[in-house]
DOKEVO-579306 format. One record per residue: residue number from 1; chain; y, z negated, x negated of N, C-alpha, C, CB in turn; residue in one letter. Coordinates in steps of 0.2 Angstrom, whole numbers, plus 5000, padded with zeros to 4 digits. Each point is the difference from the previous one (the first is absolute). Glycine has a CB too. Layout:
N
PT,num,cadena,n_v,n_w,n_u,ca_v,ca_w,ca_u,c_v,c_w,c_u,cb_v,cb_w,cb_u,residuo
PT,NUM,A,Y,Z,X,Y,Z,X,Y,Z,X,Y,Z,X,A
...
END
This chain:
282
PT,num,cadena,n_v,n_w,n_u,ca_v,ca_w,ca_u,c_v,c_w,c_u,cb_v,cb_w,cb_u,residuo
PT,1,A,4590,4650,4997,4994,4997,5001,5001,4992,4998,4993,5012,4997,M
PT,2,A,5004,4984,5007,5000,4993,4999,4998,4996,4994,4998,5002,5011,P
PT,3,A,5004,4994,4987,4998,4998,4992,4994,4993,5002,5014,5004,4992,T
PT,4,A,4981,4998,5007,4995,4995,5001,4995,5000,4997,5003,5000,5007,T
PT,5,A,4994,4992,4990,4995,4997,4995,4999,4993,5002,5004,5007,4990,I
PT,6,A,4990,4992,5009,4999,4994,5001,4999,4998,5008,5005,4999,4988,G
PT,7,A,4994,5007,5016,5000,5000,5007,5005,4999,5005,4992,4999,4997,G
PT,8,A,5016,5000,4998,5005,4999,5004,5006,5006,4997,4996,4986,5003,A
PT,9,A,5008,5015,5002,5004,5004,5000,5008,4999,4997,4991,5002,5009,T
PT,10,A,5010,4999,4984,5007,4995,4997,5006,5003,5005,4997,4998,4987,M
PT,11,A,5008,4998,5015,5006,5003,5002,5006,4998,4997,4995,5000,5009,Q
PT,12,A,5012,5001,4993,5006,4999,4998,4999,5001,4993,5004,4992,5009,G
PT,13,A,4999,5000,4986,5004,5002,4996,4991,4999,4994,5018,4993,5005,A
PT,14,A,4978,5006,4998,4995,5001,4996,4997,5008,4998,4997,4988,5004,S
PT,15,A,5004,5016,5003,4998,5007,4999,5004,5003,4996,4996,5002,5009,R
PT,16,A,5012,4996,4990,5005,5003,4995,4998,5001,4995,5008,4995,5003,E
PT,17,A,4991,4996,4994,4998,4999,4995,4993,5003,4995,5008,4992,5006,A
PT,18,A,4990,5008,4999,4992,5005,4998,5001,5006,4997,4994,4996,5009,L
PT,19,A,5010,5008,4997,5003,5007,4997,5003,5000,4994,5004,5003,5010,A
PT,20,A,5000,4993,4988,5005,5001,4995,4995,4998,4994,5012,4997,5007,Q
PT,21,A,4983,4998,4993,4998,4999,4996,4994,5008,4996,5004,4984,5006,A
PT,22,A,4993,5018,5001,4995,5004,4998,5003,5006,4998,4993,4995,5006,S
PT,23,A,5015,5007,4995,5002,5006,4997,5003,4999,4993,5001,5004,5011,A
PT,24,A,4999,4989,4987,5001,4997,4994,4995,5000,4995,5007,4994,5007,Q
PT,25,A,4987,5005,4996,4994,5001,4995,4998,5007,5001,4995,4988,5002,L
PT,26,A,5006,5017,5002,4998,5006,4998,5005,5003,4995,4995,5000,5011,E
PT,27,A,5014,4998,4989,5001,4999,4993,4999,5000,4995,5003,4998,5004,R
PT,28,A,4994,4994,4996,4999,4997,4992,4993,5004,4997,5006,4987,5004,V
PT,29,A,4991,5014,5001,4991,5004,4999,5002,5009,4999,4993,4991,5010,L
PT,30,A,5014,5011,4990,4998,5007,4999,4999,5004,4993,5006,5000,5010,E
PT,31,A,4995,4996,4986,4998,5001,4993,4994,4997,4998,5012,5001,4996,T
PT,32,A,4984,4993,5006,4995,4998,4997,4993,5003,5001,5008,4992,5001,T
PT,33,A,4987,5005,4995,4995,5003,5001,4995,5000,5004,5003,5000,4994,S
PT,34,A,4990,5002,5007,4996,4997,5006,4998,4994,4999,4996,5009,5002,A
PT,35,A,5003,4989,4991,4997,4994,4999,5006,4994,5002,4991,5007,4989,D
PT,36,A,5016,4995,5007,5003,4995,5002,5002,4999,5005,5002,5000,4993,D
PT,37,A,4999,5006,5012,5000,4997,5009,4995,4995,5002,5004,5012,5004,A
PT,38,A,4990,4991,4994,4994,4996,5002,5000,4993,4997,4995,5010,5000,A
PT,39,A,5009,4988,4996,5000,4993,4997,5005,4996,5003,4996,5004,4988,T
PT,40,A,5009,5000,5014,5007,4998,5005,4997,4998,5006,5008,5008,4996,I
PT,41,A,4988,4996,5008,4995,4997,5004,4997,4994,5000,4999,5010,5001,S
PT,42,A,4995,4990,4994,4995,4995,4999,5005,4993,5000,4990,5009,4992,D
PT,43,A,5015,4992,5006,5005,4993,4996,5004,4999,5007,5003,5004,4985,E
PT,44,A,4998,5001,5021,5004,4997,5005,4994,4998,5005,5012,5009,4997,L
PT,45,A,4982,4994,5004,4996,4996,5003,4998,4992,4996,4997,5012,5006,F
PT,46,A,5004,4988,4989,4998,4995,4997,5006,4992,5004,4995,5010,4985,A
PT,47,A,5012,4994,5014,5006,4997,5004,4998,4998,5006,5008,5006,4994,V
PT,48,A,4990,4997,5011,4998,5000,5007,4996,4994,5002,4999,5012,5000,V
PT,49,A,4996,4989,4995,4993,4994,5000,5005,4994,4997,4988,5007,4996,T
PT,50,A,5015,4991,5000,5004,4995,4999,5005,4998,5006,4999,5002,4989,L
PT,51,A,5003,5003,5012,5006,4998,5004,4996,4997,5007,5011,5009,4995,I
PT,52,A,4984,4993,5008,4995,4999,5006,4996,4992,4998,4997,5017,5003,D
PT,53,A,5003,4983,4991,4996,4993,4997,5004,4994,5001,4995,5006,4989,E
PT,54,A,5012,4996,5008,5003,4995,4997,5006,4998,5008,4997,5005,4984,Q
PT,55,A,5001,4992,5019,5004,4999,5006,5008,4998,4998,4989,4996,5007,V
PT,56,A,5011,4999,4988,5008,4997,4998,5003,5005,4994,4996,4985,5003,G
PT,57,A,5001,5021,4996,5005,5004,4996,5001,5004,5005,4997,5000,4988,L
PT,58,A,4999,5002,5017,5001,5007,5006,5006,4997,5004,4985,5004,5002,R
PT,59,A,5016,4988,4997,5005,4998,5005,5007,5003,4996,4992,4987,5007,R
PT,60,A,5008,5010,4987,5005,4999,4996,5004,5009,4998,4992,4987,4995,A
PT,61,A,5003,5017,5007,5001,5007,4997,5002,5003,5007,4992,5001,4989,L
PT,62,A,5008,4996,5018,5003,5002,5004,5004,4996,5006,4991,5008,4996,T
PT,63,A,5011,4987,4998,5005,4996,5002,5007,5001,5002,4992,4996,4995,D
PT,64,A,5010,5006,5011,5008,5004,4999,5005,4995,4997,4999,5007,5011,P
PT,65,A,5001,4985,4989,5004,4999,4998,5001,4999,4993,5000,4998,5010,A
PT,66,A,4994,5003,4986,5001,5001,4994,5002,5007,4996,4993,4990,5002,I
PT,67,A,5010,5009,4995,5005,5008,4996,4995,5003,4999,5011,4998,4994,D
PT,68,A,4992,5009,5004,4996,5006,4998,4997,4997,4992,5009,5010,5007,A
PT,69,A,4997,4987,4987,4999,5000,4995,4996,4994,4999,5010,5007,4998,A
PT,70,A,4990,4987,5006,4994,4996,4999,4992,5002,5002,5010,4992,5000,R
PT,71,A,4990,5013,5004,4993,5003,5001,4999,5006,4994,5000,4999,5014,K
PT,72,A,5003,5004,4986,5000,5004,4992,4998,4997,4993,5010,5006,5005,S
PT,73,A,4993,4985,4995,4998,4997,4995,4993,4998,4999,5011,4996,5000,G
PT,74,A,4986,5001,5008,4995,4998,5000,4995,5005,4998,5004,4993,5009,L
PT,75,A,4996,5013,4994,4996,5007,4999,4998,4999,4992,5007,5009,5010,V
PT,76,A,5001,4991,4988,4999,5001,4992,4995,4995,4995,5012,5005,5002,N
PT,77,A,4989,4989,5003,4998,4993,4997,4991,5002,5000,5012,4990,5005,A
PT,78,A,4987,5013,5000,4992,5001,5003,4996,5005,4997,5004,4996,5011,V
PT,79,A,5000,5010,4990,4997,5006,4998,5001,5005,4993,5000,5000,5011,L
PT,80,A,5008,4996,4987,5000,5005,4993,4996,4999,4995,5011,5001,5001,A
PT,81,A,4984,4996,4998,4995,5002,4994,4993,5001,5003,5007,4992,4991,S
PT,82,A,4993,5010,5016,4994,5003,5002,5000,5007,5001,4998,4991,5004,R
PT,83,A,5007,5013,4998,5000,5007,5004,5006,5002,4995,4996,4998,5016,V
PT,84,A,5005,5009,4984,5004,5005,4996,5009,5000,5004,4987,5010,4996,N
PT,85,A,5015,4993,5001,5007,5001,5000,5000,5003,5009,5003,5003,4984,A
PT,86,A,4995,5003,5016,5002,5002,5007,4997,4995,5006,5000,5012,4995,A
PT,87,A,4995,4985,5003,4997,4996,5004,5005,4992,5003,4989,5007,4994,T
PT,88,A,5011,4991,5002,5006,4995,4999,5008,5002,5005,4993,4998,4986,L
PT,89,A,5009,5007,5012,5004,5002,5002,5001,5002,5008,5000,5001,4988,Q
PT,90,A,4992,5002,5014,5000,5001,5009,5001,4993,5001,4991,5010,5003,T
PT,91,A,5005,4986,4994,4997,4993,5005,5009,4999,5000,4985,4994,4994,V
PT,92,A,5018,5006,5001,5006,4995,5000,5007,5004,5007,4996,4996,4984,R
PT,93,A,5001,5010,5015,5005,5002,5005,4997,5000,5009,5005,5008,4989,E
PT,94,A,4988,4990,5009,4998,5000,5008,5002,4993,5000,4989,5007,5001,L
PT,95,A,5012,4987,4996,5001,4993,5001,5007,5000,5003,4991,4994,4990,V
PT,96,A,5012,5010,5007,5008,4999,5002,5001,5004,5007,5004,5000,4986,S
PT,97,A,4992,5005,5017,5001,5001,5007,4999,4995,5006,4996,5009,4995,S
PT,98,A,5007,4991,5010,4999,4998,5004,4994,5000,5004,5010,5000,4998,R
PT,99,A,4986,4995,5006,4995,5002,5004,4998,4998,5007,4998,5001,4990,W
PT,100,A,5000,5003,5013,5001,4997,5008,4994,4994,5000,5005,5014,5007,S
PT,101,A,4990,4988,4992,4994,4993,4999,4998,4999,4992,4993,5005,5012,R
PT,102,A,5004,4989,4988,5001,4997,4992,4992,5004,4998,5009,4984,5002,M
PT,103,A,4986,5021,5002,4993,5003,4996,5004,5005,4999,4987,4997,5003,R
PT,104,A,5018,5007,5000,5002,5007,4998,5002,5001,4993,5005,5002,5012,D
PT,105,A,4997,4993,4984,5000,4999,4992,4993,5003,4999,5008,4990,4998,L
PT,106,A,4986,5006,5004,4994,5003,4995,4998,5007,5004,4995,4986,4994,A
PT,107,A,5007,5016,5012,4998,5007,5003,5003,5004,4995,5000,4997,5013,D
PT,108,A,5007,5002,4987,5005,5005,4997,4996,5000,4992,5014,4998,5008,A
PT,109,A,4983,4999,4989,4999,4999,4993,4994,5006,5001,5004,4985,4995,A
PT,110,A,4991,5013,5012,4991,5004,4998,5005,5007,5001,4986,4991,5007,E
PT,111,A,5018,5011,4998,5000,5007,5001,5004,5003,4994,4999,4999,5012,Q
PT,112,A,5003,4998,4984,5004,5002,4993,4993,5001,4996,5014,4992,5000,L
PT,113,A,4982,5003,4998,4993,5001,4998,4998,5004,5001,4998,4992,5000,A
PT,114,A,5000,5012,5006,4996,5006,5004,5003,5006,4997,4998,4993,5010,V
PT,115,A,5009,5006,4990,5005,5006,5000,5001,5003,4991,5007,4995,5013,L
PT,116,A,4991,4999,4984,4999,5001,4992,4995,5003,4998,5005,4991,4998,A
PT,117,A,4988,5007,5006,4995,5004,4998,4999,5007,5004,4995,4989,4997,R
PT,118,A,5008,5011,5008,5000,5009,5002,5005,5003,4994,5000,4998,5016,L
PT,119,A,5005,5000,4981,5003,5002,4997,4998,5001,4994,5007,4996,5006,I
PT,120,A,4989,5002,4992,4996,4998,4995,4993,5007,5001,5005,4983,5000,G
PT,121,A,4993,5018,5005,4996,5004,5003,5004,5006,4998,4995,4993,5008,A
PT,122,A,5010,5011,4994,5004,5004,4999,5001,5003,4993,5003,4995,5010,D
PT,123,A,4998,5000,4985,5002,5000,4994,4993,5004,4998,5010,4987,4998,R
PT,124,A,4985,5009,5003,4994,5002,4997,4998,5007,5003,4997,4987,4999,A
PT,125,A,5006,5016,5006,4998,5006,5001,5005,5000,5007,4988,5002,4994,R
PT,126,A,5015,5004,5006,5005,5002,5005,4997,5002,5007,5008,5005,4989,S
PT,127,A,4994,4990,5016,4997,4999,5006,4993,4998,5002,5007,5006,5001,G
PT,128,A,4991,4989,4993,4994,4994,5002,5001,4996,5005,4997,5000,4990,Q
PT,129,A,5011,4997,5010,5000,4996,5006,4996,5002,5007,5011,4997,4993,S
PT,130,A,4991,5009,5008,4996,5003,5005,4993,4999,5001,5009,5006,4999,D
PT,131,A,4988,4995,4996,4992,4999,4998,4999,4991,5002,5000,5010,4987,E
PT,132,A,5006,4989,5010,4996,4990,5000,5003,4998,5009,5003,4995,4982,V
PT,133,A,5003,5009,5021,4998,4998,5008,4995,5003,5003,5009,4998,5001,E
PT,134,A,4987,5005,4998,4996,5007,5003,4993,4992,4999,5005,5018,4995,D
PT,135,A,4995,4982,4998,4993,4997,4999,5002,4991,5002,4995,5010,4988,E
PT,136,A,5011,4988,5014,5000,4993,5002,4998,5001,5008,5011,4995,4992,L
PT,137,A,4989,5011,5012,5001,5000,5006,4991,5002,5001,5017,5005,5002,F
PT,138,A,4979,4999,4994,4994,5001,5000,4996,4994,5000,5003,5011,4996,R
PT,139,A,5000,4984,4998,4997,4995,4999,4998,4995,5007,5007,5002,4987,F
PT,140,A,5001,4997,5014,5000,4996,5007,4995,5002,5005,5011,4998,4998,A
PT,141,A,4988,5007,5004,4995,5004,5005,4993,4999,4998,5007,5010,5001,R
PT,142,A,4992,4989,4991,4993,4998,4999,4998,4994,5003,5001,5005,4991,I
PT,143,A,5005,4989,5006,4998,4992,5000,5000,5000,5007,5006,4993,4990,V
PT,144,A,4998,5011,5016,5001,4998,5008,4991,5002,5002,5017,5005,5003,E
PT,145,A,4981,5000,4995,4994,5002,5002,4995,4997,4996,5005,5011,5004,S
PT,146,A,4994,4984,4991,4996,4997,4999,5002,4992,5001,4994,5010,4994,R
PT,147,A,5003,4987,5010,5002,4993,5001,4998,4995,4995,5000,5002,5011,P
PT,148,A,4994,5000,4986,4996,4995,4994,5005,5001,4993,4987,5002,5005,A
PT,149,A,5017,5005,4994,5004,5000,4995,5007,4996,5001,4993,5010,4997,L
PT,150,A,5009,4990,5011,5005,4999,5001,5000,4990,4999,5003,5013,5008,R
PT,151,A,4990,4986,4995,5001,4991,4999,5000,4999,4993,4994,4997,5011,E
PT,152,A,5001,5008,4985,4998,4997,4993,5010,5000,4996,4982,5008,4999,A
PT,153,A,5021,4998,5002,5006,4999,4997,5005,4997,5002,4998,5008,4996,I
PT,154,A,5002,4988,5011,5004,4996,5003,4999,4994,5001,5002,5008,5003,G
PT,155,A,4992,4989,4994,4996,4993,4999,5006,4999,4996,4986,5001,5000,D
PT,156,A,5017,4990,5002,5004,4999,4996,4996,4993,4997,5010,5006,5006,R
PT,157,A,4983,4995,4995,4997,4993,4996,4996,5005,4995,4999,4988,5010,N
PT,158,A,5002,5019,4990,4994,5001,4993,5006,5002,4996,4986,5006,5005,L
PT,159,A,5011,4992,4987,5004,5000,4996,5005,5007,4999,4991,4991,4995,P
PT,160,A,5013,5009,5002,5006,5006,5000,4996,5005,4994,5014,4990,5003,R
PT,161,A,4982,5007,4992,4996,5006,4995,4995,5005,5004,5000,4991,4991,E
PT,162,A,4997,5005,5014,4994,5003,5002,5003,5006,5006,4991,4989,4997,N
PT,163,A,5015,5009,5006,5004,5005,5004,5002,5004,4995,5004,4993,5009,K
PT,164,A,5000,5008,4987,5001,5004,4993,4997,5004,5000,5003,4994,4995,V
PT,165,A,4989,5004,5003,4994,5004,4996,4996,5005,5006,4999,4989,4990,S
PT,166,A,5003,5008,5017,4998,5006,5004,5004,5003,5001,4994,4996,5005,L
PT,167,A,5014,5004,4996,5004,5005,5000,5000,5005,4994,5006,4991,5007,V
PT,168,A,4991,5005,4987,5001,5006,4994,4994,5003,5003,5007,4995,4988,E
PT,169,A,4988,5003,5012,4994,5003,5000,5001,5007,5005,4993,4987,4998,A
PT,170,A,5012,5011,5009,4998,5008,5005,5007,5004,4997,4994,4994,5014,L
PT,171,A,5012,5004,4983,5004,5005,4999,5002,5001,4992,5005,4998,5012,L
PT,172,A,4993,4999,4984,4999,5001,4991,4998,5007,5001,4995,4987,4994,A
PT,173,A,5009,5017,5001,4998,5008,4999,5000,5005,5007,4991,4994,4990,Q
PT,174,A,5011,5001,5016,5000,5004,5002,5006,5001,5006,4989,4998,4996,K
PT,175,A,5016,5000,5002,5008,4998,5001,5003,5001,4995,5000,4992,5008,T
PT,176,A,5008,5008,4993,5004,5000,4995,5000,4994,4998,5006,5010,5004,T
PT,177,A,4997,4988,4990,5001,4994,4997,5003,4994,5004,5001,5007,4991,P
PT,178,A,5007,4998,5011,5001,4996,5004,5000,4997,5007,5003,5003,4993,A
PT,179,A,4993,5001,5010,4994,5000,5006,4996,4991,4999,4995,5016,4999,T
PT,180,A,5002,4986,4997,4995,4994,4998,5006,4994,4999,4989,5008,4993,L
PT,181,A,5014,4991,5003,5004,4998,4998,5006,4994,5008,4997,5015,4990,A
PT,182,A,5003,4990,5014,5004,4997,5004,4994,4996,5007,5011,5010,4996,L
PT,183,A,4982,4995,5002,4995,4997,5004,4997,4992,4997,4997,5015,5004,A
PT,184,A,5004,4984,4991,4998,4993,4996,5006,4995,5002,4993,5006,4989,V
PT,185,A,5011,4996,5010,5006,4996,5000,4999,4998,5009,5009,5007,4989,Q
PT,186,A,4990,4997,5015,5000,4996,5006,4993,4996,5002,5009,5009,5003,L
PT,187,A,4985,4992,4995,4996,4996,4999,5000,4995,4998,4995,5007,5001,V
PT,188,A,5008,4993,4994,5003,4993,4995,5003,4994,5003,5001,5007,4992,S
PT,189,A,5004,4998,5011,5007,4995,5004,5002,5005,5007,5006,4995,4987,H
PT,190,A,4990,5002,5017,4999,5003,5007,5006,5000,5005,4988,4998,4998,P
PT,191,A,5015,4996,4999,5007,4997,5004,5000,4999,5008,5005,5007,4991,R
PT,192,A,4988,4990,5010,5000,5001,5008,4998,5006,5003,5008,4992,5000,G
PT,193,A,4990,5013,4996,5000,5006,5006,4991,5002,4997,5016,5006,5002,R
PT,194,A,4982,4999,5004,4994,5002,4998,5001,5005,4995,4995,4998,5012,T
PT,195,A,5000,5003,4986,4999,5007,4994,5003,5007,5004,4987,4994,4994,P
PT,196,A,5011,5007,5012,5005,5006,5001,5005,4999,5003,4992,5006,5001,E
PT,197,A,5010,4990,5001,5007,4998,4999,5005,5001,4998,4997,4998,5001,E
PT,198,A,5001,4999,4991,5003,5002,4994,5000,5006,4997,4998,4992,4998,G
PT,199,A,4996,5012,5003,5001,5006,4996,5005,5003,5005,4987,5001,4994,L
PT,200,A,5013,4998,5012,5004,5004,5005,5008,5000,4999,4990,4998,5009,A
PT,201,A,5009,4993,4988,5009,5001,4998,5001,5003,4994,5003,4989,5005,E
PT,202,A,4994,5011,4990,5000,5004,4993,5001,5007,5003,4992,4992,4992,Y
PT,203,A,5003,5010,5011,5003,5008,5003,5005,5000,5002,4992,5004,5002,G
PT,204,A,5011,4993,5002,5006,5001,5003,5006,5001,4995,4994,4994,5010,E
PT,205,A,5004,5000,4987,5005,4999,4994,5001,5006,4996,4997,4990,4999,I
PT,206,A,4999,5016,4999,4999,5006,4997,5004,5005,5006,4988,4997,4991,A
PT,207,A,5010,5003,5015,5003,5006,5003,5007,4998,5002,4988,5004,5004,S
PT,208,A,5014,4989,4995,5008,4997,5002,5004,5004,4992,4996,4984,5008,R
PT,209,A,5000,5016,4987,5002,5004,4994,5002,5006,5000,4994,4994,4995,R
PT,210,A,5003,5009,5010,4999,5007,4998,5005,5003,5008,4985,5000,4990,R
PT,211,A,5016,4995,5012,5006,5001,5007,4996,5004,5005,5013,5001,4993,Q
PT,212,A,4980,4997,5010,4998,5003,5004,4995,4996,5006,5003,5009,4990,R
PT,213,A,4996,4995,5014,4995,4995,5006,4991,5004,4996,5011,4998,5017,L
PT,214,A,4986,4995,4986,4993,5001,5000,4996,5000,5006,5002,4996,4989,V
PT,215,A,4995,5010,5010,4997,5003,5007,4990,5000,4998,5016,5010,5006,A
PT,216,A,4982,4984,4999,4995,4999,4998,4995,5006,5005,5004,4985,4996,R
PT,217,A,4992,5020,5001,4998,5006,5006,4994,4998,4999,5007,5011,4998,V
PT,218,A,4988,4988,5008,4995,5001,5001,4996,5005,5002,5004,4992,5001,T
PT,219,A,4990,5012,4995,4997,5004,5006,4993,5001,4999,5011,5007,5000,T
PT,220,A,4986,5000,5001,4993,4998,5000,4997,5003,4995,5000,4999,5011,A
PT,221,A,5004,5007,4987,4998,5006,4993,5007,4998,4995,4993,5013,5009,I
PT,222,A,5006,4989,4986,5006,5001,4994,5004,5004,5001,4994,4999,4992,A
PT,223,A,5012,5000,5006,5004,5006,5003,5002,5004,4994,5004,4994,5011,L
PT,224,A,4999,5013,4990,5000,5005,4993,5006,4998,4999,4993,5010,5000,T
PT,225,A,5009,4992,4996,5007,4998,4994,5007,5003,5006,4994,5004,4983,D
PT,226,A,5004,5004,5020,5004,5003,5003,5001,4997,5005,4997,5009,4995,D
PT,227,A,4998,4986,5009,5000,4996,5005,5002,4994,5000,4992,5005,5002,E
PT,228,A,5010,4990,4992,5003,4997,4996,5006,5001,5000,4992,5000,4995,R
PT,229,A,5010,5005,5003,5010,5001,5001,5000,5001,5006,5005,5007,4990,S
PT,230,A,4992,4998,5015,5004,5001,5006,5001,4993,5003,4995,5011,5001,R
PT,231,A,5001,4985,4998,5000,4992,5004,5004,4996,4997,4991,4999,5002,L
PT,232,A,5011,5001,4991,5007,4998,4997,5007,5001,5002,4993,5001,4993,R
PT,233,A,5004,5006,5008,5007,5003,5000,5004,4999,5010,4994,5012,4985,A
PT,234,A,5000,4987,5018,5002,4999,5006,5002,4992,5003,4994,5011,5000,A
PT,235,A,5002,4985,4995,5001,4992,5001,5007,5000,4998,4989,4993,4997,L
PT,236,A,5012,5012,4996,5007,4998,4996,5008,5002,5007,4991,5004,4985,A
PT,237,A,5006,5001,5018,5004,5003,5007,5002,4995,5003,4996,5009,5001,I
PT,238,A,4999,4988,5002,4999,4994,5005,5003,4994,4998,4989,5004,5004,L
PT,239,A,5011,4994,4991,5003,4992,4998,5006,5002,4996,4989,4992,5000,Y
PT,240,A,5012,5014,4998,5006,5000,4996,5000,4997,4991,5005,4999,5013,G
PT,241,A,4989,5001,4985,4997,4996,4993,4995,5006,4997,5002,4986,5003,H
PT,242,A,4998,5012,4991,4993,5004,4999,4995,4996,4998,5006,5009,4996,D
PT,243,A,4987,4992,5007,4995,4997,5002,4993,5000,4995,5006,5004,5012,V
PT,244,A,4993,4992,4987,4993,4999,4994,4994,4999,5005,5006,4993,4989,H
PT,245,A,4988,5012,5012,4995,4997,5001,4995,4997,4998,5005,5006,5004,L
PT,246,A,4990,4991,5000,4995,4998,4997,4995,5001,5004,5006,4992,4995,Q
PT,247,A,4990,5012,5002,4995,5001,5006,4995,4995,5000,5001,5012,4999,I
PT,248,A,4994,4988,5007,4994,4996,5000,4996,5003,5007,5006,4988,4995,E
PT,249,A,4987,5013,5001,4997,5005,5004,4993,4993,5005,5002,5015,4987,L
PT,250,A,5000,4988,5019,4997,4997,5005,4996,5005,5005,5010,4991,4997,D
PT,251,A,4982,5008,5003,4997,5006,5005,5001,4998,5006,4992,5004,4993,P
PT,252,A,5010,4990,5010,5001,4999,5007,5008,5002,5002,4989,4989,5000,Q
PT,253,A,5013,5014,4996,5007,5003,5002,4998,5006,5005,5007,4997,4989,V
PT,254,A,4988,5007,5011,4997,5005,5002,5003,5007,4997,4998,4992,5010,V
PT,255,A,5009,5007,4992,5004,5007,4998,5006,4998,5001,4993,5009,5004,G
PT,256,A,5010,4994,4993,5008,5000,5000,5002,4994,4993,5001,5002,5016,G
PT,257,A,5006,4995,4986,5001,4995,4996,5005,4994,5004,4999,5010,4989,L
PT,258,A,4999,4983,5008,5005,4995,5002,5004,4999,4993,4991,4992,5010,V
PT,259,A,5015,5007,4990,5005,4998,4997,5004,4995,5002,4998,5009,4997,V
PT,260,A,5003,4985,4997,5002,4994,5001,5007,5000,4997,4989,4994,5000,Q
PT,261,A,5016,5004,5001,5005,4999,4995,5003,4994,5003,5003,5013,4996,I
PT,262,A,4998,4981,5000,5002,4994,5001,4996,4998,5008,5012,5002,4990,G
PT,263,A,4993,4996,5014,4992,4998,5006,5002,5006,5006,4997,4983,4999,D
PT,264,A,5005,5023,4999,5000,5006,5003,4992,5002,4998,5015,5003,4999,E
PT,265,A,4983,5001,5009,4993,5003,4999,5000,5008,5003,4994,4987,5001,V
PT,266,A,5006,5016,4996,4999,5007,5003,4993,5000,5000,5011,5008,4995,I
PT,267,A,4986,4994,5011,4993,5001,5000,4998,5006,5004,4999,4987,4998,D
PT,268,A,5000,5019,4997,4999,5007,5002,4993,5001,4999,5010,5005,4995,G
PT,269,A,4984,4989,5006,4992,5002,4999,4999,5001,5007,4996,4992,4990,S
PT,270,A,4997,5012,5010,4996,5001,5007,4999,4994,5002,4994,5010,4998,V
PT,271,A,5003,4986,4998,4998,4993,5002,5007,4995,5005,4989,5001,4988,A
PT,272,A,5015,5000,5008,5006,4997,5003,5005,5004,5005,4999,4995,4991,G
PT,273,A,4999,5012,5011,5001,5002,5006,4996,4999,5007,5004,5007,4992,R
PT,274,A,4989,4992,5006,4995,4999,5004,5002,4993,5002,4991,5008,4994,L
PT,275,A,5010,4988,5001,5002,4992,5003,5005,5000,5005,4998,4995,4991,A
PT,276,A,5007,5009,5006,5006,5000,5004,4999,5002,5009,5006,5004,4988,Q
PT,277,A,4990,5002,5011,4997,5002,5006,4997,4996,5005,4999,5009,4995,A
PT,278,A,4997,4987,5003,4996,4994,5003,5004,4995,5002,4991,5003,4992,R
PT,279,A,5013,4998,5005,5007,4993,5002,5003,5001,5006,5004,4999,4988,Q
PT,280,A,4999,5008,5013,5001,5004,5004,4996,4997,5007,5003,5009,4991,R
PT,281,A,4990,4993,5010,4996,5000,5004,4999,4994,5003,4996,5009,4994,F
PT,282,A,5006,4985,5002,4998,4994,5002,5004,4997,5007,4998,4998,4987,K
END
């Protein structure tokens, strides 16, 4: 699956560097507690903000003319007293890699921050990262369907504290702590994305970690457990990958299902078939 965050797809050297860094972070966090993983996530997000805001630092850390040892020394000078050893080592390894574009370094650090939060969720309870993925999807749909909410949490002129308070009021006690933390991060530092774009990207990171595709299924009525299982199995055979279903109810579908995987749409709804029939008679 493509590696996308910040609205752009990583290519070449950046994609390889991120894959190596992600695998290394998984190994580093194998024996950590949920709290330690969450701390590393928060620290990596702070590094993302620092790199975004400090143009000179970003240039120095991504300049191919500067050797890895000097970049590592710069990271030590800036971060050693601010973050724990695991975070520091992760960032040192990131800056030692080659990046296709200057902004890919910060994008990679953000992906690792999300990954650390997901690992922490699974440390808190096995399989909780699946809940995080589903909760991010549902929150994105809520934001998408409520223009006033979307405008409020996406407003660059609204104080960060106001947006955080709004998200906390909506999600606290209703979602996992990891989902709340990721949503707060997005409204605090959207990095040029709309709220729903950021939520979708974070959900895709969770999906890639499980090495599976995500199918957005729109249906008029809720599916039974048996129907979900049969649909997952059919899609897995069709696409050659495990498939995670994200179900959205929409009465306008009339009957049947609309399944979207990436840019491909399978419209098996009554409404869709009627629309196709009308098109043929035009």
